[in-house]
C-alpha positions in Angstrom: 13.2 -8.1 23.2 11.9 -11.2 21.3 11.2 -9.9 17.9 8.8 -12.0 15.8 9.9 -11.9 12.3 6.7 -13.3 10.9 4.6 -10.8 9.1 1.0 -10.3 10.5 0.0 -8.2 7.6 0.8 -8.9 3.9 -1.0 -6.4 1.6 -2.6 -7.7 -1.5 -2.3 -6.2 -4.9 -5.7 -4.7 -4.8 -5.1 -3.2 -1.3 -1.9 -1.6 -2.6 -3.6 -0.3 -5.6 -6.4 1.4 -3.7 -4.4 2.8 -0.9 -4.1 6.6 -0.4 -0.4 6.5 0.0 -0.1 4.8 -3.5 -2.2 7.6 -5.1 0.2 10.2 -3.5 3.3 8.2 -4.6 2.0 8.1 -8.2 1.4 11.7 -8.3 5.1 12.2 -7.2 6.5 9.4 -9.4 7.5 7.3 -6.5 7.4 3.5 -7.0 6.7 2.6 -3.3 6.8 4.0 0.3 10.6 3.8 0.6 10.9 5.8 -2.8 8.4 8.1 -1.4 10.2 8.6 1.8 13.5 9.2 0.2 11.9 11.8 -2.2 10.3 13.7 0.6 13.7 14.2 2.1 15.5 14.9 -1.1 12.9 17.2 -2.7 10.9 18.6 0.4 9.7 21.6 -1.6 8.1 19.4 -4.2 6.8 16.8 -1.7 4.9 19.1 0.5 3.5 21.1 -2.5 2.1 17.8 -3.6 0.9 16.9 -0.1 -1.0 20.2 0.4 -2.6 19.7 -3.0 -3.4 16.0 -2.4 -4.9 16.8 1.0 -7.0 19.7 -0.3 -5.4 22.3 2.1 -7.3 25.5 1.6 -4.9 28.4 1.3 -6.3 32.3 1.0 -3.0 33.0 -0.2 -0.5 30.6 -1.7 2.9 30.2 -0.1 6.4 31.0 -1.8 8.5 28.2 -0.2 8.0 25.6 2.2 10.6 26.3 4.9 12.9 29.2 6.1 15.5 28.1 8.5 17.1 31.6 9.1 16.6 31.3 12.8 18.3 27.8 12.9 17.0 24.2 12.8 15.0 24.5 16.2 12.9 27.5 14.8 11.8 26.8 11.3 9.3 29.1 9.7 6.8 27.0 7.4 5.1 27.9 4.1 6.6 31.2 4.0 4.5 34.0 2.4 1.3 31.9 2.8 -1.8 32.6 4.4 -4.5 30.3 5.7 -6.8 29.3 8.6 -6.7 25.6 8.9 -10.4 25.1 9.8 -11.2 26.4 6.3 -10.1 22.9 4.9 -12.8 21.4 7.1 -15.7 23.9 6.6 -15.3 24.9 2.9 -15.2 22.0 0.9 -18.6 22.0 -1.1 -18.3 18.2 -1.9 -18.5 17.3 1.8 -21.5 19.7 2.6 -24.3 17.1 2.8 -22.1 14.3 4.4 -22.2 13.5 8.0 -19.3 15.1 9.9 -19.7 14.1 13.5 -21.8 11.5 15.2 -21.6 11.8 19.1 -22.9 8.9 21.4 -23.0 9.7 25.2 -22.6 7.0 27.8 -26.4 6.9 28.3 -26.9 6.0 24.6 -28.3 9.4 23.3 -26.8 10.3 20.0 -26.5 13.5 17.9 -25.0 14.2 14.7 -24.2 17.0 12.4 -23.4 17.3 8.6 -20.4 19.3 7.5 -22.9 22.2 6.3 -24.4 22.0 9.8 -21.0 21.9 11.5 -19.9 25.1 9.6 -23.2 26.9 10.9 -22.5 25.7 14.4 -18.8 26.8 14.3 -19.6 30.2 12.9 -22.5 30.7 15.3 -20.1 30.1 18.3 -17.3 32.2 16.7 -19.7 35.2 16.2 -20.5 34.9 19.9 -17.0 34.8 21.1 -16.1 37.8 18.9 -19.1 39.6 20.5 -17.7 38.9 23.9 -14.6 40.7 23.0 -12.3 37.7 22.5 -10.0 38.1 19.4 -6.9 37.0 17.5 -4.1 35.6 19.8 -6.2 35.3 23.0 -5.7 32.1 24.7 -9.0 30.1 25.5 -9.1 27.1 27.8 -11.2 24.2 26.6 -12.4 21.8 29.4 -15.1 19.7 27.7 -16.1 16.1 27.3 -15.7 14.7 23.7 -18.5 15.2 21.4 -19.9 17.9 19.0 -19.9 20.8 21.5 -16.2 20.3 22.1 -15.2 19.9 18.5 -17.4 23.0 17.5 -15.6 24.9 20.4 -12.1 24.0 19.3 -12.6 24.8 15.6 -14.5 28.2 16.5 -11.5 29.3 18.7 -9.3 28.7 15.7 -11.7 30.2 13.4 -11.5 33.7 15.1 -7.7 33.4 15.2 -7.4 32.7 19.0 -5.4 29.9 20.6 -7.1 26.9 22.3 -5.7 25.5 25.3 -7.1 21.8 25.7 -7.5 20.6 29.2 -8.2 17.0 30.5 -11.8 16.7 31.6 -10.5 14.9 34.8 -8.0 17.7 35.9 -8.2 19.2 39.3 -8.0 23.0 40.2 -4.2 23.0 40.5 -3.5 21.3 37.1 -6.0 23.7 35.3 -4.7 26.8 37.1 -0.9 25.8 36.2 -1.8 25.5 32.4 -4.2 28.5 32.0 -2.1 30.7 34.3 1.1 30.1 32.5 -0.3 31.1 29.2 -2.2 34.0 30.5 -5.7 32.6 29.3 -8.4 35.0 29.0 -11.5 32.8 28.8 -12.5 29.2 29.6 -15.1 27.1 27.6 -16.2 24.4 30.1 -18.7 21.7 30.8 -20.7 21.4 33.9 -20.0 17.8 34.0 -20.1 14.4 32.3 -21.3 10.9 32.7 -19.0 8.0 33.9 -20.3 4.5 34.6 -23.8 5.7 35.0 -22.9 8.7 37.4 -22.8 12.3 36.8 -19.6 13.9 37.5 -20.0 17.5 38.2 -17.0 19.9 37.3 -18.7 22.9 39.0 -16.6 23.0 42.2 -13.4 22.7 40.1 -14.4 25.5 37.8 -15.3 27.8 40.9 -11.9 27.2 42.4 -10.2 27.9 39.2 -12.1 31.1 38.8 -11.1 32.1 42.4 -7.3 31.3 41.7 -7.2 33.0 38.3 -8.6 36.6 38.7 -7.1 37.5 35.1 -9.7 34.8 33.7 -12.2 37.2 32.4 -14.7 34.8 31.0 -16.1 31.5 31.7 -18.5 30.0 29.3 -20.5 26.8 30.3 -22.1 24.2 28.5 -24.8 22.9 30.7 -24.9 19.1 30.9 -28.5 17.5 30.6 -27.8 15.9 34.1 -26.8 19.0 35.8 -29.4 19.8 38.4 -27.7 23.0 39.9 -30.1 26.0 40.2 -30.0 28.5 37.5 -28.7 31.2 39.9 -25.6 29.2 40.3 -24.6 30.5 36.9 -24.8 34.0 37.7 -21.0 34.5 37.3 -21.0 32.6 34.0 -22.1 32.9 30.5 -24.2 30.1 28.9 -22.6 28.3 25.8 -25.8 27.9 24.1 -27.0 31.6 24.6 -23.4 33.1 23.7 -24.0 31.6 20.2 -25.2 34.3 17.5 -26.6 33.7 14.0 -24.1 31.9 11.8 -24.7 34.7 9.2 -23.4 37.3 11.6 -19.9 35.8 11.8 -17.1 37.3 9.5 -15.0 35.1 7.4 -12.4 33.1 9.4 -9.4 35.0 10.6 -6.6 35.1 8.0 -3.4 33.6 9.7 0.2 33.0 9.1 1.1 29.5 8.7 3.4 30.2 11.7 0.6 31.9 13.8 -0.2 29.5 16.8 -3.6 28.0 17.1 -2.9 25.8 20.1 -1.0 25.5 23.3 -1.1 21.9 24.8 0.6 21.0 27.8 2.7 18.0 28.5 3.9 17.0 31.9 7.7 16.6 32.4 9.7 14.5 34.7 10.4 17.5 36.9 9.2 21.0 37.0 6.2 22.7 35.5 4.1 21.3 32.5 5.5 22.3 29.2 3.3 24.2 26.9 3.9 22.9 23.2 3.0 25.6 20.7 1.4 24.4 17.4 0.7 26.7 14.4 -1.9 26.8 11.5 0.8 25.5 8.9 2.2 22.8 11.0 0.0 20.4 13.3 -3.1 20.4 10.9 -1.1 19.8 7.6 1.0 17.0 9.4 -2.2 15.3 10.6 -3.9 15.7 7.2 -0.8 14.1 5.7 -0.6 11.3 8.2 -4.3 10.4 8.0 -3.9 9.8 4.4 -0.5 8.3 4.2 -0.7 6.0 7.5 -4.3 5.8 8.3 -5.4 5.5 4.7 -8.5 7.7 5.5 -10.6 9.2 2.6 -13.7 11.0 2.0 -16.8 8.9 3.2 -14.9 6.8 5.7 -16.1 6.4 9.2 -13.4 7.1 11.8 -13.8 6.3 15.7 -11.0 6.4 18.1 -12.3 7.4 21.6 -10.1 10.0 23.4 -10.3 12.9 25.6 -10.2 16.3 24.1 -7.6 17.4 26.6 -4.8 15.3 25.3 -3.1 15.7 22.0 -5.0 12.6 20.8 -8.2 14.6 20.9 -7.1 17.2 18.4 -5.2 14.5 16.2 -8.3 12.4 16.0 -10.6 15.3 15.1 -8.3 16.3 12.3 -7.5 12.8 11.0 -11.3 12.4 10.2 -12.6 15.9 9.5 -9.6 17.2 7.5 -10.1 14.2 5.2 -13.8 14.4 4.8 -14.5 11.4 6.9 -17.3 10.9 9.5 -16.1 11.3 13.1 -17.7 9.0 15.7 -17.2 10.4 19.2 -17.9 8.4 22.4 -18.0 10.2 25.8 -18.0 7.6 28.6 -16.3 4.4 29.9 -15.3 2.1 27.3 -16.5 -1.0 29.2 -19.9 0.4 30.4 -22.3 -1.2 30.8 -20.0 -4.1 29.6 -16.9 -4.8 27.4 -19.1 -5.0 24.2 -19.6 -1.0 24.1 -16.7 -0.3 21.7 -17.9 -3.2 19.3 -21.4 -1.8 19.4 -20.2 1.5 18.4 -18.4 -0.2 15.4 -21.3 -2.1 14.6 -24.1 0.7 14.9 -22.1 3.3 12.9 -20.3 1.0 10.5 -16.9 2.2 11.5 -14.2 1.6 8.9 -11.1 2.9 11.0 -10.8 2.2 14.8 -8.1 3.3 17.0 -7.3 2.2 20.6 -4.4 2.7 23.1 -2.8 -0.6 24.2 -4.3 -0.5 27.7 -7.9 -0.7 26.3 -6.7 -3.3 24.0 -5.5 -5.4 26.9 -8.9 -5.0 28.5 -10.8 -6.0 25.4 -8.5 -9.0 25.0 -9.2 -10.1 28.7 -13.0 -10.0 27.8 -12.8 -11.4 24.3 -16.0 -13.3 24.4 -18.1 -10.1 25.2 -15.8 -7.6 23.4 -15.9 -9.3 20.0 -19.5 -10.4 20.2 -20.7 -7.5 17.9 -20.4 -7.2 14.3 -17.1 -5.9 13.5 -17.2 -6.7 9.7 -17.2 -3.0 8.7 -13.6 -2.4 9.9 -11.0 -2.0 7.3 -8.0 -0.7 9.3 -7.1 -0.5 13.0 -4.7 1.8 14.9 -2.8 1.7 18.2 -0.8 4.4 19.7 -0.1 6.1 23.1 2.4 3.6 24.4 4.5 0.5 23.6 2.4 -2.6 22.8 3.3 -6.2 23.5 3.4 -8.3 20.4 0.8 -10.7 21.9 -1.7 -8.1 22.4 -0.8 -6.4 19.0 -1.6 -10.0 17.3 -4.8 -10.4 19.3 -6.3 -7.0 18.1 -5.4 -7.6 14.4 -6.7 -11.2 14.6 -9.9 -10.8 17.0 -11.1 -7.2 16.2 -9.5 -7.0 12.7 -10.6 -10.7 11.7 -7.0 -11.1 10.5 -8.0 -9.0 7.4 -7.4 -5.5 8.7 -3.9 -3.9 8.9 -3.0 -2.6 12.3 -1.2 0.5 12.3 1.3 1.3 15.0 1.8 5.0 15.3 4.0 7.0 17.6 4.8 10.8 17.9 3.9 12.9 20.9 2.5 16.1 22.0 5.4 18.0 20.8 5.5 16.6 17.3 1.8 16.5 16.2 1.7 13.4 14.5 4.1 10.5 14.0 7.8 10.0 13.6 7.5 6.3 13.0 4.4 4.5 11.8 3.2 1.7 9.3 1.6 2.0 5.9 -0.9 -0.6 4.4 1.3 -1.2 1.5 4.2 -3.0 3.3 4.2 -6.1 5.5 3.6 -5.4 9.2 5.2 -7.3 12.1 3.8 -7.5 15.5 4.4 -4.6 17.6 6.5 -2.9 14.9 6.6 0.0 12.6 7.3 -0.6 9.0 8.5 3.0 8.0 9.5 6.3 9.2 6.9 8.9 8.3 7.8 10.7 5.1 9.0 14.3 5.5 10.6 13.3 8.9 14.4 12.6 8.8 14.6 10.4 11.8 16.9 7.5 12.9 18.1 5.4 15.7 21.5 6.8 17.1 24.2 5.7 19.8 25.2 8.1 22.4 27.8 9.5 20.0 25.1 10.3 17.5 25.9 7.5 15.0 23.1 5.3 13.3 22.5 2.0 14.9 21.0 -1.1 13.2 20.1 -4.2 15.5 20.8 -2.4 18.8 18.8 -0.1 21.1 19.4 3.6 20.8 17.9 7.0 20.8 15.0 8.0 18.5 16.2 11.3 17.0 14.9 13.6 14.2 17.9 14.9 12.1 16.2 17.9 10.6 13.1 20.2 11.3 9.9 18.5 10.2 6.3 19.8 9.5 4.4 19.4 12.7 7.0 20.0 15.3 6.3 22.4 18.1 7.2 26.0 17.4 8.7 26.2 20.9 7.4 25.9 24.5 5.1 28.8 25.4 7.3 31.7 26.3 10.2 29.3 27.2 12.5 28.8 24.3 15.4 27.9 26.6 13.4 25.0 28.1 12.6 23.8 24.7 16.2 23.9 23.5 17.4 22.1 26.6 14.7 19.4 26.3 15.2 18.5 22.6 18.3 20.1 21.0 20.9 20.0 23.6 22.1 16.4 23.5 23.5 16.3 20.1 23.9 19.7 18.2 21.5 20.2 15.6 19.4 17.0 16.3 16.1 16.6 17.9 16.5 13.8 20.6 12.9 12.6 21.1 13.3 10.8 24.3 12.4 7.3 23.2 14.5 4.2 23.0 14.1 2.4 19.6 15.6 -0.4 17.6 16.0 -0.6 13.9 16.3 -4.2 12.5 18.2 -5.2 9.1 14.9 -5.6 7.4 14.0 -2.1 8.1 11.3 -2.6 10.7 11.4 -0.4 13.9 10.5 -1.2 17.4 10.0 1.0 20.4 11.5 0.0 23.8 10.3 2.7 26.2 11.4 6.2 27.0 15.0 6.9 27.4 14.7 8.4 30.7 13.4 4.9 31.9 16.3 3.1 30.5 17.9 0.6 32.8 21.5 -0.3 32.9 22.2 -3.6 34.9 25.9 -4.3 35.2 26.7 -2.2 32.2 23.9 -3.7 30.0 21.2 -1.4 28.8 17.7 -2.7 28.6 14.4 -1.0 27.8 11.6 -1.5 30.3 9.3 -2.7 27.4 11.6 -5.4 26.7 11.2 -6.9 30.1 7.5 -5.9 30.3 6.6 -7.8 27.2 8.1 -11.0 28.8 6.1 -10.5 32.0 2.6 -9.9 30.3 3.2 -13.2 28.5 2.6 -14.9 31.8 -1.0 -16.1 32.2 -2.8 -14.0 34.7 -0.6 -10.8 34.2 -2.7 -8.0 32.8 -0.1 -5.2 32.8 3.6 -4.7 33.9 5.7 -1.7 34.7 9.5 -2.2 35.1 11.9 0.4 36.7 15.5 0.6 37.5 16.6 0.9 41.2 20.0 1.8 42.5 22.2 -1.0 43.2 25.5 -1.0 44.8 26.9 -4.0 42.8 25.1 -3.9 39.4 24.6 0.0 39.3 20.8 -0.6 38.8 18.6 -3.6 39.4 15.2 -4.5 37.9 11.9 -3.9 39.8 8.6 -4.9 38.4 5.1 -4.0 39.1 2.3 -6.3 38.0 -1.6 -6.1 37.9 -3.0 -9.6 37.9 -6.1 -11.5 37.5 -4.5 -14.9 38.7 -2.9 -16.1 42.2 -0.4 -13.7 43.0 2.1 -16.1 44.5 2.3 -18.3 41.5 2.8 -15.3 39.2 5.6 -13.8 41.4 7.6 -17.0 41.2 7.1 -17.3 37.4 8.0 -13.5 36.8 11.5 -13.9 38.3 12.1 -17.3 36.6 10.9 -16.1 33.2 13.0 -12.9 33.2 16.1 -14.9 34.0 15.4 -17.7 31.5 14.8 -14.9 28.8 17.3 -12.1 29.5 19.9 -14.0 31.7 20.7 -14.2 35.4 22.1 -10.6 35.7 18.7 -9.4 34.9 16.9 -11.2 37.6 14.5 -8.6 39.3 15.4 -7.4 42.9 11.7 -7.5 43.5 8.4 -8.1 41.9 5.2 -6.5 43.4 1.6 -7.1 42.6 -0.4 -3.9 42.8 -4.2 -3.0 42.3 -3.4 -0.6 39.6 -0.6 1.2 37.9 -0.5 5.0 37.7 -1.5 6.1 34.2 -2.4 9.2 32.3 -5.6 9.6 30.6 -4.0 8.7 27.3 -3.2 5.2 29.0 0.7 5.8 29.3 2.0 4.1 32.5 4.0 6.5 34.5 7.2 4.7 35.3 8.9 7.8 36.5 6.2 8.2 39.2 6.7 4.5 40.1 10.3 4.9 40.2 10.1 8.0 42.5 7.7 6.2 44.8 9.9 3.2 45.2 13.0 5.2 45.9 11.3 7.6 48.3 11.8 10.7 46.0 9.3 13.4 45.2 6.8 12.2 42.7 6.9 15.4 40.5 4.2 16.7 38.3 1.1 14.4 38.9 -1.5 16.6 37.1 -1.7 14.2 34.2 -2.6 11.2 36.1 -6.1 9.7 35.7 -5.8 7.5 39.0 -3.6 9.3 41.7 -4.8 6.9 44.2 -2.4 4.3 42.7 0.5 5.9 44.2 -0.9 5.3 47.8 -1.4 1.7 46.8 2.3 1.2 45.5 3.6 3.1 48.6 1.8 0.7 50.9 2.7 -2.6 49.1 6.3 -1.6 48.8 6.6 -0.7 52.5 5.0 -4.2 53.4 7.4 -5.8 51.0 10.6 -4.1 52.5 
């Protein structure tokens, strides 16, 4: 990977002085982020005591100690002796009551907003209705709803009553929903009847009816009726109406008192093989980690305006909600296509609501960059900070986003974690220089490093991203499947969490992600991360996206195979691709084949699914496809590979 050592962000003294991480550091007597990180590992009890105070975490009973490891490193108990419901931190701060909590814009341009006081009333209203239906503490409740106020209220209300939310991607089909709700024994489903995409109404009614038929133990389905839904009212005879279920907020009891180790969410992530994995997150884990990261890494404070469009069915949905609302900021939600009616839509959101913090997946950044004249036309001057997450980003797109959207004045925070870890393992802070596509720090409180196959630390070489000790925010396990959880993360190196990402640490202390470790390619004994090759390919004019896999080779062990989406002449790009890889990496890495395809298979969070491409290319079963937003891409790849054979 060609690493650019030139800093793209150099913090000024004023910026450092005003940063949230500086305020936290001063409270702990740390001189800078490096000292803060060291302190967080050396004195975790003191660190997390100060973090929970700094982040105004609301406890109904204070905790005695921050961690109990009597069950071993994979199964820590957090904030022992304490009692809280994480939603109280959002709903019970009187200083925020009159401030706008959520602004929700739909694709058709309609807008609704609520203050923190109104949000509390709406949550209590729905919570009272759910309790009246017989739902209770510990019940699993699915959430299949487009991003907006109703989805946010629903997620918070489920936690308010002590139940467990099961987020579902709004584009899931029947099988994916049944697999998730069935495996955790869900009792109810809160769902939308449909949503807008590119000016069309997408109904979910048939999917919900099929789910109900397949899951006889699903006792209740509560439907939020979309404005465009023209189905006759008698079609809802077997369902409850989301609006009518709600009761007077005054009839709601106080939020349920929970242990910090009681689950509030089971969220599923697809594996390479087998059924989806249900990561369990607890009241004293995920929310506290997100509040921490929002302050330390995103520099969010009360009164900021936070926008990062994402589906509520993925971990990003809950993460974004918490990043804004747990810090007293205004959350700007958008439900619709990011380029509809044109590529100025995201910029117009920023301009209209004076967004200060804006997040985007690399895939969207590439689209914005390809349409720069339109995407940057709105007034973006309110932006103070940018975020990117979800997959590795090429240096050129990182630089473009910071320079074009951020005017060269905003820090761009690279952020990586995952469904099983809540927030981040690696990220950046605004108080240190940032290099293109890199991370300038490990997240305080997370003892992570880059290791070789023997478990030894590496500098200047590719290794496994690993966590050396339990950390606040990690999944409590997989739902009713401790053995699979242990095998997935704790079996490679005893006592160490192996995250599954390839990473590199430089001598200067910067970190880079180089793809998933199960995507690692070994050509003639030399390991290469797919992201390293993909970055070379996307530098070619006309290449929009790239996915590189390893295919079995009788001589080299594995050979590179590349798949590209392009805007330029395919023949010219194909010739350039092979030559450019040989030039940059050497002749042994010359790809066996390069294919131009209409689209690459992706999840809703915009991750390119290399393992699906690898399976299609090799003729193996594709495995779990439920997280794909565009399964039609598979048929395109199959056809093009056959033609090129």
